C-alpha positions in Angstrom: -0.2 -0.2 0.0 1.2 3.4 -0.8 2.1 6.1 1.7 -0.8 8.8 1.5 1.6 11.6 1.5 1.6 13.9 -1.8 3.4 13.1 -5.0 6.1 15.6 -5.5 5.8 17.2 -8.4 8.0 19.8 -10.4 6.1 22.9 -9.5 6.5 21.4 -5.8 10.3 20.7 -6.6 10.9 24.3 -7.5 9.2 25.6 -4.6 11.2 23.6 -2.3 14.3 24.3 -4.2 13.8 27.8 -4.0 13.7 27.6 -0.1 17.1 25.9 -0.3 18.5 28.5 -2.4 17.3 31.1 -0.3 19.5 30.2 2.3 22.7 28.2 1.6 24.2 31.5 0.0 22.6 33.5 3.3 25.2 34.1 6.1 23.4 35.6 8.5 21.5 35.0 10.9 24.2 32.5 11.7 24.3 29.8 14.6 27.6 29.0 15.1 29.0 26.2 17.1 32.7 26.7 17.3 35.2 25.8 19.7 37.8 29.1 20.1 41.5 28.7 21.0 43.2 31.5 20.1 41.9 35.0 18.5 42.8 33.8 14.9 39.8 31.1 15.7 37.2 34.3 15.4 36.1 34.7 11.6 32.6 35.0 9.8 31.0 31.6 8.7 32.0 32.1 5.0 35.7 32.3 6.1 35.5 29.0 9.0 33.3 26.9 6.5 33.3 27.9 3.1 30.8 25.5 1.5 28.5 25.0 4.7 28.1 28.6 5.9 24.4 29.3 5.3 21.0 28.6 6.2 21.7 29.2 9.8 23.7 26.5 10.8 26.2 23.8 9.5 24.1 21.0 9.7 21.3 23.0 7.8 23.4 24.1 5.3 24.5 20.6 4.3 20.9 19.4 3.9 20.1 22.1 2.2 22.8 21.2 -0.5 21.7 17.5 -0.2 18.1 19.1 -1.0 19.6 20.8 -4.2 21.3 17.6 -5.5 18.1 15.4 -4.9 15.6 17.7 -6.5 18.0 18.2 -9.3 18.3 14.8 -9.7 14.7 13.9 -10.1 13.8 16.8 -11.7 16.7 18.1 -14.2 14.8 20.5 -16.0 12.8 22.1 -13.7 12.7 26.1 -13.5 15.1 26.2 -10.7 17.4 23.6 -12.1 19.8 25.9 -13.8 20.1 28.2 -10.6 20.7 25.2 -8.1 23.5 23.9 -10.8 25.4 27.1 -10.7 25.4 27.4 -7.0 26.3 23.7 -6.6 28.9 24.2 -9.3 30.3 27.5 -7.4 30.3 25.9 -3.8 31.7 22.3 -4.5 35.2 23.9 -5.6 38.4 22.1 -4.5 39.5 25.3 -2.9 36.2 25.8 -0.7 36.4 22.0 0.3 39.9 22.0 1.2 38.8 25.2 3.6 36.1 22.6 4.8 38.7 19.8 5.5 41.1 22.6 7.1 38.2 23.4 10.0 37.3 19.8 10.5 40.7 18.9 10.8 41.4 20.9 14.1 41.9 18.4 16.8 39.7 19.9 19.3 37.0 19.5 16.6 36.6 16.0 16.6 32.9 16.2 18.2 31.9 18.9 15.9 28.3 18.1 14.1 28.4 14.4 15.4 26.3 12.6 14.8 23.6 15.0 13.3 25.4 17.1 10.8 28.1 14.2 9.7 25.3 11.7 9.0 23.8 14.5 6.4 27.2 15.0 4.9 27.0 11.2 4.0 23.7 11.4 2.8 24.6 14.2 0.4 27.9 13.0 -0.9 25.6 9.4 -1.4 23.4 11.4 -3.5 25.9 12.7 -5.6 27.4 9.2 -5.9 24.2 7.2 -7.1 23.6 10.5 -9.4 25.7 9.5 -12.6 26.0 12.6 -14.4 29.8 14.5 -15.0 28.7 17.1 -12.4 27.4 15.0 -9.6 30.1 13.0 -10.4 32.9 15.7 -10.2 31.1 17.1 -6.6 31.4 13.5 -5.1 35.0 13.2 -6.2 35.6 16.6 -4.7 33.7 15.9 -1.5 35.6 12.5 -0.9 37.9 13.9 1.8 35.1 15.1 3.9 33.5 11.7 3.6 36.3 10.0 4.9 36.3 12.4 7.9 32.9 11.7 8.4 32.8 8.0 8.2 36.3 7.8 10.3 34.7 9.7 13.0 31.7 7.5 13.3 33.9 4.2 13.3 36.4 5.8 16.3 33.2 7.0 18.1 30.4 4.3 17.8 32.5 1.6 19.7 33.1 4.3 22.8 29.1 5.3 22.7 28.4 2.8 25.7 24.5 4.2 25.7 22.3 5.7 23.0 21.2 9.2 23.0 17.4 9.2 23.2 16.8 12.8 22.7 14.5 14.3 19.9 17.1 16.6 18.5 20.4 17.1 16.9 22.0 14.6 19.3 19.7 11.9 18.5 21.7 8.5 18.1 18.9 6.4 16.2 18.2 8.9 13.3 21.9 9.3 12.4 22.5 5.8 12.6 19.9 5.5 10.2 21.7 7.7 7.7 25.0 6.4 8.2 23.7 2.7 7.5 21.9 3.5 4.1 25.3 5.3 2.9 27.5 2.0 3.9 25.2 -0.1 2.3 24.9 2.0 -1.0 29.2 2.0 -1.2 29.2 -1.5 -0.2 31.1 -0.3 3.2 31.1 -3.5 5.1 32.9 -2.4 8.1 30.7 0.5 8.8 27.3 -1.2 8.0 28.4 -3.9 10.5 29.4 -1.7 12.9 25.9 0.2 13.0 24.3 -3.0 12.6 25.7 -4.3 16.0 25.4 -1.1 17.8 21.6 -0.7 16.9 20.6 -4.3 18.0 22.9 -3.7 21.2 21.1 -0.4 22.1 17.4 -0.9 21.0 17.2 -4.7 20.3 15.8 -5.4 23.9 13.5 -2.2 24.3 10.1 -3.2 25.1 7.0 -0.8 25.4 7.8 2.6 24.1 7.0 5.1 26.0 5.2 7.1 23.0 2.7 9.0 25.7 5.8 10.7 26.9 6.3 12.1 23.4 6.8 14.7 22.0 8.9 16.9 24.3 8.6 20.8 23.4 11.3 21.3 21.2 11.6 18.0 19.5 12.0 17.4 15.4 12.5 13.5 15.8 10.8 10.7 17.7 13.0 8.9 19.7 10.8 5.6 19.5 10.1 5.9 16.0 13.4 6.9 15.1 14.7 3.6 16.6 12.1 1.3 15.0 12.9 3.0 11.6 16.5 1.8 12.3 15.9 -1.2 13.6 13.8 -2.2 10.4 17.0 -1.5 8.1 19.2 -4.4 10.3 16.3 -6.9 11.0 14.7 -9.0 8.9 11.0 -9.1 8.5 10.1 -11.5 10.7 12.6 -10.4 13.1 11.5 -7.1 13.1 7.7 -8.2 13.0 8.2 -10.0 16.5 10.3 -7.0 18.0 7.8 -4.5 17.1 5.0 -6.2 18.7 7.0 -5.8 22.0 8.3 -2.4 21.4 4.4 -0.8 20.3 2.4 -3.4 21.2 -0.8 -1.0 20.8 -0.2 -1.5 17.2 -1.7 -5.1 17.4 -4.6 -3.8 19.9 -6.5 -1.4 17.9 -7.5 -0.6 14.1 -7.9 2.9 14.8 -5.7 5.7 13.9 -6.0 7.3 17.3 -2.9 6.7 19.2 -0.8 9.0 17.5 -1.7 12.6 16.6 0.2 15.1 14.7 1.1 18.0 16.3 0.8 21.7 16.4 3.0 24.8 16.5 1.9 27.5 18.8 4.8 29.8 17.3 6.3 29.0 13.9 8.6 32.3 14.1 10.4 30.6 17.1 13.0 28.3 16.3 12.9 26.0 19.0 9.1 25.8 18.9 9.1 25.3 15.1 11.0 22.0 15.6 7.1 20.4 16.1 6.8 21.3 12.1 9.9 19.0 11.7 8.3 16.2 14.0 5.3 15.8 11.7 7.5 15.4 8.7 9.9 12.9 10.4 7.1 11.0 11.9 5.4 10.5 8.7 8.9 9.2 7.0 9.6 6.8 10.0 5.7 5.4 10.0 6.5 4.3 6.0 9.8 3.0 7.0 8.6 0.8 10.0 5.6 -0.1 7.7 8.3 -1.1 4.8 10.1 -3.2 7.2 7.0 -5.6 8.0 6.2 -8.9 6.1 3.5 -7.8 3.2 0.9 -9.4 4.8 1.1 -7.9 8.3 -2.0 -5.9 8.9 -0.1 -3.1 10.7 1.1 -1.8 7.8 -1.9 -0.2 6.8 -2.7 1.3 9.9 0.9 3.0 10.4 0.6 4.1 6.6 -2.5 6.0 7.6 -1.2 7.8 10.6 1.7 8.6 8.6 -0.4 10.1 5.7 -1.9 12.5 8.5 1.4 13.4 9.9 2.7 14.2 6.3 -0.5 16.6 5.5 0.3 18.0 8.8 3.9 18.6 8.1 3.8 19.8 4.6 1.6 22.7 5.4 3.9 24.1 7.7 6.6 24.3 4.7 6.1 27.8 3.6 9.3 29.9 4.1 7.4 32.3 6.1 9.8 32.4 9.1 13.3 31.7 8.6 13.0 29.8 11.8 11.3 26.8 9.7 12.5 27.9 6.2 15.6 27.3 6.3 15.4 23.4 7.3 11.8 22.5 6.8 12.2 22.0 3.0 15.1 19.5 3.2 12.5 17.1 5.8 10.0 17.4 3.1 12.4 16.4 0.5 13.2 13.8 2.4 9.6 12.4 3.1 8.1 12.9 -0.4 11.1 11.3 -2.2 10.9 8.3 -0.1 14.9 8.9 0.3 14.8 6.4 3.1 13.2 3.6 1.7 15.2 3.6 -1.5 18.0 1.0 -1.0 19.2 0.0 -4.7 21.7 2.7 -5.8 19.8 3.1 -9.2 16.5 3.9 -7.6 15.3 7.9 -7.2 
């Protein structure tokens, strides 16, 4: 059964691309998470991180660029395609990428944007790798040094992480591991795929009775419970995942009504933290779709999950307006991830 999410059209693609284009070169306002060691470390964002200096913060700049690549790949002849291509060619130069690498190479920045931003960086490079065009392959080749830094930092950090981070924001472990797993599977990086699989089962394999009644927290844009389920469906067989889900979300087998998880509302979309809940509707939608995809085809829970996903998609997409920069600098990427079913594509030649 298909999701109830609206289909992505060329017109909608242009609107979402415009949201990204409006911020990837917009340097201010800028929320810098930047460790200073000396006076020389004080510099504007465009000098500190010459590629990913816009979109309010580094990770949003990364997935803003991913948005442009993803939409270009799906709609290469869209109205905004020429501008998007120009921006990506201008940003993904060897000199600018060398500046990013210099920033990340600082010994005191080993934890910079870990895990969220680094996971999105791997998604960006995966998108370039998958799209077989001269431009995209050039971008992937130039971004390779950053790709190496990202996966090496996960490889170093994950074995030392003794407990998962179960927050609903950037520090969450489960969502980032899902992105990393998809990257590792795409490029046949067996070491990282096996490490993520082991960590996922160790962290979450024994979880029971997810406390969904305690969600969301007021600043969440990711569901801790749904994110771990969306991760485990990647690493378990359908039969194994079906059994695990029975214990983790028992309410799915106790009702035929989609009344146990409702979309959330935002009281002030101009408030950057409160606007996170708009993103929660979007991420819940794609996670529910992902959970449904991990179940056996005949499982009756699939239909209920997709119904609830549709409700969240409708509410989340209605918030992607760009009216307030608090949400406009990032919600478009979440919409594209949902509408293009990025988390559901496992084969390298799929869109």
